[in-house]
ROFIVEX-659903 format. One record per residue (C-alpha): residue number from 1; residue in one letter; z, x, y. Coordinates in Angstrom, 2 decimals. Example, Ala and Ser with C-alpha at 12.3 -4.5 7.8 and 13.67 -1.06 7.14 Angstrom:
   n res       Z       X       Y
   1   A    7.80   12.30   -4.50
   2   S    7.14   13.67   -1.06
//
This chain:
   n res       Z       X       Y
   1   M  -46.46    5.50  -21.08
   2   S  -49.64    4.36  -19.35
   3   I  -49.53    3.86  -15.57
   4   G  -52.10    1.81  -13.74
   5   I  -53.02   -0.67  -11.02
   6   A  -51.40   -4.06  -11.61
   7   G  -52.79   -5.65   -8.45
   8   Y  -54.54   -4.83   -5.19
   9   G  -55.15   -6.32   -1.77
  10   V  -57.03   -5.43    1.40
  11   Y  -57.15   -6.38    5.05
  12   L  -59.86   -5.89    7.66
  13   P  -59.48   -7.13   11.25
  14   W  -61.60  -10.02   12.44
  15   Y  -63.18   -7.96   15.23
  16   R  -66.08   -5.51   14.90
  17   I  -67.95   -3.33   17.34
  18   K  -71.46   -2.00   16.88
  19   R  -71.54    1.77   17.15
  20   E  -74.54    1.56   19.45
  21   D  -72.34   -0.28   22.00
  22   I  -69.90    2.65   22.02
  23   A  -72.71    5.19   22.10
  24   K  -74.45    3.52   25.07
  25   A  -71.32    4.03   27.19
  26   W  -71.69    7.77   26.67
  27   A  -75.50    8.06   26.59
  28   S  -75.40    8.79   22.88
  29   G  -76.56    7.11   19.67
  30   G  -75.02    5.42   16.65
  31   R  -75.76    3.07   13.76
  32   G  -73.54    0.69   11.84
  33   E  -70.31   -0.97   12.94
  34   N  -66.55   -0.43   12.92
  35   S  -63.66   -2.79   12.29
  36   V  -61.36   -3.02   15.32
  37   A  -57.68   -4.00   15.31
  38   Y  -56.72   -6.66   17.86
  39   H  -54.26   -5.69   20.58
  40   D  -51.29   -7.06   18.57
  41   E  -52.30   -5.38   15.30
  42   D  -51.17   -1.97   14.06
  43   V  -50.66   -0.09   10.79
  44   I  -47.60   -2.23    9.93
  45   T  -49.19   -5.66   10.50
  46   M  -52.36   -4.70    8.62
  47   A  -50.36   -3.10    5.80
  48   T  -48.27   -6.27    5.51
  49   E  -51.28   -8.55    5.06
  50   A  -52.85   -6.20    2.49
  51   S  -49.51   -6.11    0.65
  52   L  -49.20   -9.91    0.57
  53   N  -52.69  -10.07   -0.91
  54   A  -51.80   -7.41   -3.50
  55   L  -48.67   -9.24   -4.66
  56   H  -50.55  -12.52   -4.84
  57   H  -53.26  -10.88   -6.93
  58   S  -50.76   -9.28   -9.32
  59   G  -48.68  -12.42   -9.81
  60   I  -45.36  -10.52   -9.79
  61   D  -42.28  -11.69   -7.90
  62   G  -41.87   -9.24   -5.03
  63   S  -38.30  -10.36   -4.38
  64   S  -37.07   -9.17   -7.78
  65   E  -39.64   -6.86   -9.42
  66   L  -40.84   -4.66   -6.56
  67   G  -39.01   -1.32   -6.55
  68   A  -40.75    0.75   -3.88
  69   I  -43.05    0.58   -0.86
  70   Y  -44.87    3.79    0.06
  71   L  -47.13    3.91    3.13
  72   G  -49.77    6.54    3.83
  73   T  -51.17    6.69    7.36
  74   D  -52.33    9.07   10.06
  75   S  -51.60    6.49   12.76
  76   G  -47.82    6.24   12.67
  77   S  -46.39    5.58   16.14
  78   H  -42.99    7.19   15.58
  79   V  -41.89   10.75   14.85
  80   E  -38.44    9.44   13.89
  81   H  -38.06    5.80   12.82
  82   S  -39.77    3.92   10.01
  83   S  -41.01    0.36   10.33
  84   L  -41.55   -0.02    6.57
  85   G  -38.49   -2.25    6.30
  86   I  -40.46   -4.92    8.15
  87   I  -43.02   -5.02    5.34
  88   G  -40.19   -5.38    2.82
  89   E  -38.73   -8.27    4.79
  90   V  -42.02  -10.19    4.89
  91   L  -42.48   -9.61    1.16
  92   R  -38.90  -10.83    0.64
  93   A  -38.14   -7.65   -1.29
  94   K  -34.62   -6.82   -2.45
  95   E  -32.52   -4.52   -0.27
  96   E  -32.27   -1.87   -3.02
  97   I  -35.98   -1.11   -2.61
  98   D  -37.14    2.47   -1.98
  99   V  -39.36    3.01    1.09
 100   A  -41.09    6.19    2.26
 101   D  -43.66    7.23    4.87
 102   F  -46.44    9.70    4.03
 103   T  -48.43   11.13    6.91
 104   A  -50.17   14.14    8.54
 105   S  -53.41   13.60    6.63
 106   P  -56.05   11.00    5.71
 107   R  -55.14   11.69    2.06
 108   A  -51.53   10.64    2.75
 109   S  -52.14    7.44    0.78
 110   F  -52.91    9.51   -2.32
 111   A  -49.76   11.58   -1.85
 112   A  -47.96    8.22   -1.86
 113   F  -49.98    7.13   -4.91
 114   K  -48.86   10.15   -6.94
 115   A  -45.23    9.78   -5.88
 116   C  -45.24    6.12   -6.86
 117   A  -46.93    6.81  -10.20
 118   D  -44.24    9.40  -10.98
 119   A  -41.50    6.90  -10.06
 120   V  -42.97    4.31  -12.45
 121   K  -43.50    6.88  -15.21
 122   S  -39.89    8.03  -14.96
 123   K  -38.81    4.37  -15.26
 124   R  -36.94    4.60  -11.97
 125   I  -38.89    1.54  -10.83
 126   S  -40.98   -1.09  -12.62
 127   Y  -43.52   -1.69   -9.86
 128   G  -44.29    0.14   -6.65
 129   L  -46.57   -0.76   -3.75
 130   V  -48.76    1.99   -2.30
 131   I  -50.49    1.26    1.02
 132   G  -53.11    3.05    3.05
 133   S  -53.29    1.73    6.61
 134   E  -55.06    3.17    9.64
 135   A  -55.55    2.32   13.32
 136   R  -56.25    5.65   14.97
 137   S  -55.94    6.43   18.65
 138   V  -59.25    8.13   19.44
 139   A  -60.40   10.05   22.50
 140   P  -62.96    8.18   24.64
 141   G  -66.44    9.62   24.17
 142   S  -65.50   11.54   21.03
 143   P  -67.31   11.40   17.66
 144   E  -64.12    9.80   16.25
 145   E  -64.42    6.91   18.71
 146   I  -67.90    6.19   17.35
 147   N  -66.98    6.60   13.68
 148   C  -63.38    5.46   13.17
 149   G  -62.47    1.94   12.03
 150   D  -59.20    0.08   11.36
 151   G  -57.96   -1.54    8.17
 152   A  -55.52   -1.44    5.26
 153   A  -55.55   -1.56    1.48
 154   A  -52.64   -1.79   -0.97
 155   L  -52.35   -0.98   -4.68
 156   L  -49.51   -2.22   -6.87
 157   L  -48.70    0.37   -9.53
 158   G  -46.86   -0.39  -12.77
 159   S  -46.89    0.11  -16.53
 160   E  -47.32   -3.53  -17.53
 161   G  -49.99   -6.10  -16.71
 162   T  -52.37   -3.45  -15.38
 163   I  -56.05   -4.08  -14.69
 164   A  -57.02   -0.39  -14.40
 165   D  -55.20    2.49  -16.09
 166   V  -54.82    6.03  -14.75
 167   E  -56.50    8.47  -17.14
 168   E  -55.88   11.72  -15.25
 169   I  -55.04   13.16  -11.81
 170   Y  -56.13   16.52  -10.41
 171   T  -55.31   18.06   -7.01
 172   Y  -56.95   20.97   -5.21
 173   S  -55.46   22.36   -1.98
 174   S  -55.89   25.29    0.39
 175   Y  -54.94   26.06    3.97
 176   I  -57.59   25.15    6.52
 177   A  -57.37   24.06   10.16
 178   D  -60.34   21.72   10.41
 179   R  -58.86   18.64   12.11
 180   W  -55.39   18.27   13.57
 181   R  -53.25   16.32   16.03
 182   H  -50.24   17.92   17.66
 183   I  -47.13   15.90   18.42
 184   N  -47.81   16.25   22.15
 185   T  -51.48   15.24   21.99
 186   P  -52.46   11.60   21.36
 187   H  -55.93   12.23   19.93
 188   L  -57.46   14.01   16.97
 189   Q  -58.85   17.50   17.61
 190   E  -61.44   19.49   15.69
 191   Y  -62.52   23.14   15.73
 192   E  -66.16   22.69   14.71
 193   P  -67.75   19.78   12.80
 194   R  -69.85   22.01   10.54
 195   F  -66.79   24.05    9.61
 196   T  -64.97   20.81    8.72
 197   R  -67.93   19.61    6.70
 198   D  -68.67   22.79    4.71
 199   Y  -65.29   24.46    4.19
 200   G  -63.08   21.40    4.49
 201   Y  -64.53   18.18    3.12
 202   H  -67.41   19.47    0.99
 203   R  -65.58   22.38   -0.63
 204   H  -62.41   20.44   -1.50
 205   I  -64.17   17.33   -2.78
 206   L  -66.30   19.41   -5.15
 207   K  -63.36   21.52   -6.33
 208   A  -61.25   18.41   -7.06
 209   A  -64.10   16.59   -8.81
 210   N  -65.08   19.54  -11.01
 211   G  -61.43   20.32  -11.75
 212   L  -60.81   16.80  -13.00
 213   L  -64.01   16.75  -15.06
 214   D  -63.02   20.05  -16.72
 215   K  -59.54   18.69  -17.41
 216   L  -60.99   15.59  -19.07
 217   G  -63.86   17.40  -20.75
 218   A  -66.14   14.83  -19.09
 219   H  -69.38   14.71  -17.10
 220   I  -69.97   12.94  -13.81
 221   S  -72.38   10.58  -15.58
 222   D  -69.46    9.27  -17.66
 223   F  -68.20    7.39  -14.57
 224   H  -69.72    4.04  -13.69
 225   H  -68.28    4.13  -10.15
 226   V  -67.34    6.99   -7.82
 227   V  -65.41    6.45   -4.58
 228   L  -65.28    9.32   -2.06
 229   Q  -63.31    9.71    1.15
 230   Q  -65.81    8.51    3.75
 231   A  -65.26   10.67    6.80
 232   D  -68.98   10.66    7.57
 233   L  -71.95    9.18    5.76
 234   R  -73.85   12.48    5.69
 235   M  -70.84   14.31    4.23
 236   T  -70.49   11.71    1.47
 237   R  -74.16   11.83    0.55
 238   A  -74.18   15.64    0.49
 239   C  -71.25   15.70   -1.95
 240   A  -72.84   13.00   -4.11
 241   K  -76.02   15.06   -4.29
 242   A  -74.13   18.26   -5.13
 243   L  -72.30   16.47   -7.95
 244   K  -75.63   15.08   -9.21
 245   M  -74.51   11.49   -8.93
 246   D  -76.76    8.49   -9.22
 247   A  -76.96    6.28   -6.12
 248   K  -75.64    3.31   -8.11
 249   Q  -72.38    5.15   -8.83
 250   T  -71.33    5.15   -5.15
 251   Q  -72.90    1.84   -4.11
 252   A  -69.89   -0.46   -4.55
 253   G  -67.46    1.82   -2.71
 254   D  -69.78    2.80    0.14
 255   L  -68.35    0.92    3.15
 256   F  -68.72    3.41    6.01
 257   G  -71.63    1.54    7.62
 258   L  -69.63   -1.71    7.64
 259   T  -66.09   -0.59    8.55
 260   G  -66.23    2.96    9.88
 261   E  -63.98    5.79    8.73
 262   L  -60.74    4.18    7.58
 263   G  -58.75    7.40    7.14
 264   A  -55.83    6.89    4.75
 265   A  -57.21    3.45    3.83
 266   S  -60.73    4.73    3.09
 267   V  -60.59    5.47   -0.65
 268   F  -58.23    2.56   -1.40
 269   M  -60.64    0.18    0.38
 270   G  -63.61    1.58   -1.54
 271   L  -61.65    1.36   -4.78
 272   A  -60.79   -2.28   -4.06
 273   S  -64.47   -3.01   -3.48
 274   V  -65.23   -1.47   -6.89
 275   L  -62.46   -3.49   -8.59
 276   D  -63.86   -6.69   -7.05
 277   N  -66.96   -6.27   -9.22
 278   A  -66.04   -3.90  -12.07
 279   N  -66.13   -4.86  -15.75
 280   P  -63.77   -3.98  -18.62
 281   G  -64.42   -0.56  -20.14
 282   E  -65.93    0.96  -16.99
 283   N  -64.66    4.31  -15.69
 284   V  -63.90    4.94  -12.02
 285   L  -63.48    8.26  -10.19
 286   A  -61.75    8.25   -6.78
 287   I  -61.48   11.38   -4.62
 288   S  -59.56   11.76   -1.36
 289   Y  -59.66   14.48    1.29
 290   G  -57.57   15.45    4.29
 291   S  -55.94   18.54    5.79
 292   G  -57.16   20.88    3.06
 293   V  -56.13   18.71    0.10
 294   S  -58.22   16.65   -2.30
 295   D  -56.89   14.39   -5.06
 296   A  -59.17   13.22   -7.86
 297   V  -58.04   10.23   -9.94
 298   A  -59.78    8.89  -13.04
 299   L  -59.26    5.20  -13.90
 300   R  -60.41    3.00  -16.74
 301   I  -60.84   -0.75  -16.24
 302   N  -59.34   -3.05  -18.89
 303   E  -59.97   -6.66  -19.88
 304   R  -57.18   -8.13  -17.70
 305   I  -59.27   -7.62  -14.58
 306   L  -61.34  -10.70  -15.48
 307   D  -58.25  -12.92  -15.66
 308   R  -57.27  -12.00  -12.08
 309   R  -60.58  -12.60  -10.37
 310   E  -59.56  -16.08   -9.20
 311   T  -56.59  -14.66   -7.24
 312   T  -58.51  -11.88   -5.49
 313   R  -59.20  -11.93   -1.75
 314   T  -62.22   -9.67   -1.89
 315   V  -63.41   -6.92    0.42
 316   E  -66.66   -8.84    0.85
 317   S  -64.80  -11.92    2.12
 318   Y  -63.22   -9.83    4.89
 319   L  -66.52   -8.15    5.70
 320   K  -68.13  -11.57    6.20
 321   S  -65.23  -12.96    8.25
 322   K  -65.87  -11.30   11.60
 323   T  -66.84  -11.56   15.23
 324   Y  -68.14   -8.86   17.54
 325   V  -66.24   -7.38   20.47
 326   D  -67.91   -8.22   23.77
 327   G  -69.06   -4.71   24.68
 328   Y  -67.42   -1.35   25.23
 329   L  -65.11   -2.52   28.04
 330   S  -63.36   -5.05   25.78
 331   F  -63.24   -2.46   23.00
 332   A  -61.54    0.09   25.27
 333   K  -58.92   -2.48   26.27
 334   M  -58.21   -3.42   22.64
 335   K  -57.81    0.24   21.65
 336   G  -55.48    0.96   24.58
 337   A  -57.87    3.45   26.18
 338   L  -58.06    1.23   29.27
 339   E  -54.89   -0.45   30.52
 340   R  -53.84   -2.14   33.75
 341   S  -51.48    0.00   35.82
 342   T  -48.40   -2.22   36.10
 343   S  -44.66   -2.00   35.68
 344   P  -43.86   -3.98   32.50
 345   T  -41.23   -6.69   32.77
 346   K  -38.09   -5.96   30.75
 347   I  -37.30   -8.50   28.06
 348   G  -33.85  -10.01   27.80
 349   L  -32.87   -8.17   24.61
 350   S  -33.63   -4.61   23.62
 351   P  -35.82   -4.29   20.49
 352   A  -32.98   -2.25   19.01
 353   S  -30.32   -4.87   19.81
 354   A  -27.99   -6.33   17.21
 355   A  -29.19   -9.86   18.01
 356   L  -32.83   -9.12   17.18
 357   W  -31.77   -7.19   14.09
 358   R  -29.64  -10.14   12.92
 359   D  -32.20  -12.89   13.54
 360   G  -35.43  -10.96   12.97
 361   R  -35.23  -10.88    9.17
 362   D  -35.03  -14.68    8.84
 363   I  -37.83  -15.13   11.37
 364   R  -40.17  -12.66    9.67
 365   Q  -39.38  -14.07    6.22
 366   L  -39.99  -17.65    7.44
 367   S  -36.61  -18.62    6.03
 368   G  -35.29  -22.13    6.57
 369   A  -32.03  -23.94    5.89
 370   K  -32.60  -27.38    4.36
 371   C  -29.80  -29.83    5.09
 372   V  -28.39  -31.17    1.82
 373   K  -27.42  -34.46    3.46
 374   C  -30.56  -35.49    5.39
 375   G  -33.21  -33.05    4.14
 376   Y  -34.12  -31.70    7.58
 377   V  -35.15  -28.00    7.60
 378   N  -33.38  -25.96   10.29
 379   Y  -34.62  -22.50   11.27
 380   P  -33.82  -19.75   11.61
 381   P  -30.72  -20.02    9.38
 382   S  -28.95  -17.19   11.22
 383   I  -28.80  -19.40   14.34
 384   R  -28.72  -22.94   12.90
 385   K  -25.28  -23.29   11.36
 386   I  -25.15  -27.04   11.99
 387   C  -27.99  -29.43   11.18
 388   I  -29.56  -30.44   14.48
 389   R  -30.47  -33.86   13.04
 390   C  -27.28  -35.10   11.36
 391   G  -24.62  -32.48   12.16
 392   D  -23.87  -31.57    8.53
 393   T  -23.10  -27.96    7.57
 394   H  -24.29  -27.80    3.95
 395   F  -27.67  -26.16    3.42
 396   E  -29.96  -24.75    0.75
 397   N  -32.35  -21.90    1.48
 398   V  -36.10  -22.62    1.56
 399   V  -39.21  -20.65    2.55
 400   L  -41.62  -22.22    5.03
 401   S  -45.31  -22.49    4.26
 402   R  -47.64  -20.00    5.94
 403   K  -50.47  -22.50    6.40
 404   G  -50.85  -25.68    8.38
 405   K  -52.84  -27.55   11.04
 406   V  -52.59  -27.45   14.83
 407   H  -50.52  -30.31   16.27
 408   T  -50.84  -29.22   19.90
 409   Y  -51.24  -26.03   21.92
 410   C  -51.45  -24.47   25.36
 411   I  -53.00  -21.20   26.56
 412   S  -51.29  -19.19   29.30
 413   L  -53.74  -17.21   31.42
 414   Y  -51.20  -15.46   33.65
 415   V  -48.41  -13.61   31.83
 416   P  -46.38  -10.55   32.85
 417   A  -46.88   -7.20   31.11
 418   P  -46.29   -6.13   28.38
 419   L  -47.59   -9.55   27.20
 420   K  -51.36   -9.85   27.30
 421   S  -53.53  -12.69   28.53
 422   P  -54.74  -15.10   27.30
 423   L  -51.51  -15.96   25.46
 424   P  -51.68  -19.08   23.23
 425   I  -48.61  -21.08   22.23
 426   V  -49.20  -23.22   19.15
 427   I  -47.24  -26.03   17.53
 428   A  -48.49  -26.71   14.00
 429   D  -47.66  -29.05   11.15
 430   L  -47.15  -26.83    8.11
 431   D  -48.37  -27.78    4.65
 432   D  -44.74  -28.30    3.53
 433   G  -44.16  -31.01    6.16
 434   N  -42.28  -28.87    8.70
 435   R  -43.37  -28.47   12.31
 436   Y  -43.34  -24.89   13.62
 437   R  -43.91  -23.31   17.04
 438   A  -45.19  -19.76   17.50
 439   L  -47.49  -17.65   19.63
 440   G  -51.17  -17.53   18.69
 441   T  -53.53  -14.63   18.13
 442   E  -57.32  -14.16   18.05
 443   I  -57.53  -17.27   20.26
 444   R  -59.29  -16.37   23.51
 445   G  -59.80  -19.87   24.89
 446   D  -60.32  -23.55   24.07
 447   E  -63.46  -22.67   22.11
 448   D  -61.32  -20.88   19.48
 449   I  -58.79  -23.67   18.83
 450   K  -58.64  -27.44   18.51
 451   I  -56.25  -30.15   17.31
 452   D  -56.00  -30.38   13.48
 453   M  -57.65  -26.97   13.07
 454   P  -56.34  -25.04   10.01
 455   V  -54.15  -22.06   10.95
 456   E  -52.02  -19.52    9.10
 457   L  -48.92  -17.52   10.03
 458   V  -49.43  -13.75   10.04
 459   L  -47.26  -10.82   11.11
 460   R  -48.13   -9.28   14.48
 461   N  -46.58   -6.92   17.02
 462   I  -45.49   -9.37   19.71
 463   L  -44.71   -6.68   22.28
 464   T  -43.47   -3.11   22.56
 465   E  -40.65   -1.85   24.76
 466   D  -39.25    1.71   24.91
 467   G  -41.60    2.64   22.08
 468   L  -40.21    0.01   19.68
 469   G  -42.25   -2.97   18.58
 470   I  -40.96   -6.50   18.11
 471   Y  -42.68   -8.06   15.09
 472   G  -42.92  -11.74   14.30
 473   N  -45.16  -14.39   12.78
 474   V  -47.91  -15.89   14.93
 475   F  -50.58  -18.50   14.26
 476   R  -54.12  -17.31   13.57
 477   P  -57.22  -19.42   12.84
 478   L  -57.46  -19.59    9.06
 479   R  -59.62  -16.84    7.51
 480   E  -60.75  -18.33    4.22
 481   S  -61.48  -16.12    1.24
//
């Protein structure tokens, strides 16, 4: 049975910072730019948006056909506790779905990829979603601060309706302590960059690539596109030269100068960029690396990829939809490296409370209860047991639209921690006729919002208390494809 990619989706934050702005703060140098997650974005919110795009691209019904969600990341905030259920809620997945976290390495997404492919091949599931999402905490003044970016990419794996089929997988691993992060240290550590480059990245990439080629009886020239883990531009180019690759083979997946090092999302993002432009019959080689392990995957594009082009939200569209962070100071605040010393105000309900657990699912799923008698939509259904318009108690379940236009708004400039200023509150008329109120994001002042402006509801981390985040939908200015 053939296993392949049945759909894919990506997400890149709206904000970027030029590496030279980071370098100037430390009397250093840098070229290119990095994508930067906003203060209410994390691996879960970015993974959710990439997953929504992947399901939309595939055309499958996530509520009935999706059997697993596997997340690979090096930026997980919890040692014990998974937030993957939140992604399942937003996707309206069934409760029998399998979820699993893969971590401890930038190649964690490929560990998830292989596990998901095996689950599909065994017929335990029909479709599984594999996500690479990264928003690293980096040490101020470190090479990682200059090079690392934030983003997410998701691949939907299945045996039917695929656009790219897996030809072969090869893994090479050995023990090496090149980069690591201990549970008690917040930032990535490294022994020596040249040691990482030569005996970590370079050695494992070449071993995995040559191992796969030998297994297939193929030559590197047989592949139209090659996507490598992009930890550093010089490392990538050195491996490409050693493998005797043509510059055109890596062109489509080379995103380091535009996004930075995306860790567990790196190869998936590059692969998505290739799929945005690939043609039927082309061969693709993707190679990951992290913590002494490299996975090489050979894919072959089929004719169905052309039929899905109209439903793709491309990597290029996210690269073009951007604004630059106003200097290093704003960047440090967004990354949490610089925070005001205050005592956060306690919210009324604990994030782990039964009330938030009971109501949160309906809120994140944008579920509504439409009154059978008068047609008014009450939300959330867990709270609205009686129609607030006519008093009837008979409802049918509906899902609210994610897009609409601003009806009115206000922006609060003074808010207690852990909330962050400026804090917009938006009331919008949704495309389905309902009126909805929510917080806003990526709105810094009146210049970023106006009446009748198109907006969309996206998942964000509203606030965090006792290490647990409260996630909900907020209004964001519409980012068109």
